[in-house]
C-alpha positions as CSV (number, residue, x, y, z in Angstrom):
1,X,93.5,120.2,122.5
2,X,90.2,121.6,120.8
3,X,86.9,119.7,121.0
4,X,85.8,118.3,117.4
5,X,82.3,118.1,116.4
6,X,81.1,115.4,114.0
7,X,77.9,115.0,112.4
8,X,77.2,112.1,110.3
9,X,74.4,110.5,108.3
10,X,73.9,107.9,105.7
11,X,71.4,107.3,103.2
12,X,70.4,104.6,100.7
13,X,68.2,104.7,97.7
14,X,66.3,101.5,98.1
15,X,67.1,99.4,101.2
16,X,69.2,97.5,99.9
17,X,70.4,99.6,97.1
18,X,72.6,102.8,95.9
19,X,73.8,104.4,99.2
20,X,76.1,106.9,100.3
21,X,77.1,108.9,103.6
22,X,77.8,112.5,104.5
23,X,80.1,113.9,107.3
24,X,80.8,117.2,108.5
25,X,83.8,117.6,110.8
26,X,84.4,120.9,112.6
27,X,87.1,122.1,114.7
28,X,87.3,125.5,115.6
29,X,87.5,127.6,112.6
30,X,88.5,124.7,110.5
31,X,85.7,122.6,108.7
32,X,86.0,119.5,106.2
33,X,83.1,117.4,104.6
34,X,83.5,114.0,103.5
35,X,81.1,111.8,101.1
36,X,81.0,108.5,99.2
37,X,78.5,106.6,97.4
38,X,78.5,102.9,97.2
39,X,76.4,100.7,94.5
40,X,74.8,98.5,97.1
41,X,74.3,98.5,100.3
42,X,71.9,99.2,103.1
43,X,71.0,102.7,105.4
44,X,72.2,101.3,108.3
45,X,75.6,100.3,106.8
46,X,75.7,103.9,105.4
47,X,75.0,105.4,108.6
48,X,77.9,103.4,110.5
49,X,80.4,103.9,107.8
50,X,79.9,107.5,107.9
51,X,80.9,107.1,111.9
52,X,84.4,105.1,111.0
53,X,85.2,107.5,108.3
54,X,84.6,110.4,110.6
55,X,86.6,109.2,113.2
56,X,89.2,107.6,111.1
57,X,89.8,111.2,109.3
58,X,90.9,112.5,113.0
59,X,95.0,112.9,113.0
60,X,95.5,113.4,116.8
61,X,95.1,110.3,118.9
62,X,92.8,110.6,121.7
63,X,90.9,113.3,120.5
64,X,87.5,114.6,122.3
65,X,85.1,114.2,119.6
66,X,81.2,114.8,120.2
67,X,79.4,113.1,117.5
68,X,76.1,113.9,116.3
69,X,74.2,111.3,114.4
70,X,70.3,110.4,113.6
71,X,70.9,106.8,113.5
72,X,69.5,105.1,116.7
73,X,71.0,101.9,115.6
74,X,74.6,103.7,115.9
75,X,73.8,105.5,118.9
76,X,72.0,102.9,120.8
77,X,74.5,100.4,120.0
78,X,77.3,102.5,121.7
79,X,75.7,104.5,124.2
80,X,73.6,101.9,125.7
81,X,76.7,99.5,125.3
82,X,75.3,96.9,123.0
83,X,78.3,97.0,121.0
84,X,80.4,95.7,123.7
85,X,78.4,92.4,124.1
86,X,77.8,91.8,120.4
87,X,81.9,92.2,120.5
88,X,82.3,89.5,123.3
89,X,80.3,87.4,121.3
90,X,82.2,87.8,118.1
91,X,79.0,89.8,116.6
92,X,77.7,85.9,116.2
93,X,74.1,86.9,114.3
94,X,75.0,90.3,114.2
95,X,74.9,92.5,111.1
96,X,77.5,94.5,109.7
97,X,80.3,92.9,111.8
98,X,82.6,94.3,109.4
99,X,81.5,97.7,109.9
100,X,81.2,97.4,114.0
101,X,84.7,95.6,114.1
102,X,86.1,98.9,112.5
103,X,84.4,101.4,114.4
104,X,85.6,99.8,117.8
105,X,89.5,100.1,116.4
106,X,88.8,103.5,115.6
107,X,86.4,104.8,118.4
108,X,88.9,103.1,120.9
109,X,91.3,105.8,119.8
110,X,89.7,108.6,120.7
111,X,87.2,110.3,123.8
112,X,83.6,110.3,121.8
113,X,80.5,111.2,123.1
114,X,77.6,110.5,121.1
115,X,74.5,112.5,120.7
116,X,71.4,111.6,118.9
117,X,69.5,114.0,116.7
118,X,66.1,113.8,115.1
119,X,66.6,113.5,111.4
120,X,65.2,116.3,108.5
121,X,64.4,118.5,111.9
122,X,66.8,122.0,112.1
123,X,69.9,120.9,112.9
124,X,71.5,122.5,110.3
125,X,74.9,120.3,109.8
126,X,73.2,117.1,110.3
127,X,70.9,118.2,107.3
128,X,74.1,118.8,105.5
129,X,75.2,115.3,105.9
130,X,72.0,114.4,104.4
131,X,72.3,116.0,101.7
132,X,75.7,115.1,101.2
133,X,74.7,111.5,101.4
134,X,71.7,111.6,98.9
135,X,74.2,113.2,96.6
136,X,76.7,110.5,96.9
137,X,74.4,107.9,96.8
138,X,72.8,109.5,93.3
139,X,76.3,110.1,92.0
140,X,77.9,108.6,88.6
141,X,81.0,107.5,90.8
142,X,79.7,104.6,93.0
143,X,82.1,102.1,94.7
144,X,81.4,98.7,95.5
145,X,80.8,98.2,99.5
146,X,82.7,95.3,99.8
147,X,81.3,94.2,103.2
148,X,77.8,94.2,102.2
149,X,76.2,90.8,102.4
150,X,73.1,90.2,100.6
151,X,70.1,88.5,103.0
């Protein structure tokens, strides 16, 4: 089975405000881009939603994935194991429990290695994800982020 490379990014125009995510999936010669925008959300929600959507797009269980993200929020939560401790405490006092639960459900179906990349740097595909996310956030067709809870 081929290695799958995923790049993700999320953006919000105001925090909270309109937001969007962008995803680039690459497997061999195949490439797919995904994006969507939301009326009211946060940057962290869009970063995490991008990862969820990307992993949910994979059709084959137990895929080997390298996922690149410029979100320390997401990458550190997984690579440092924080999210698993949050899960044991039922995400008590944590933001975005709906998306973390969604993430863990799909994360466990694959073999995922996270790699942090510096945002707005020379990573071509990460920059493409940023373009997709910003365009989605500014589009005329914005969805409701049903899990967003104003503070």
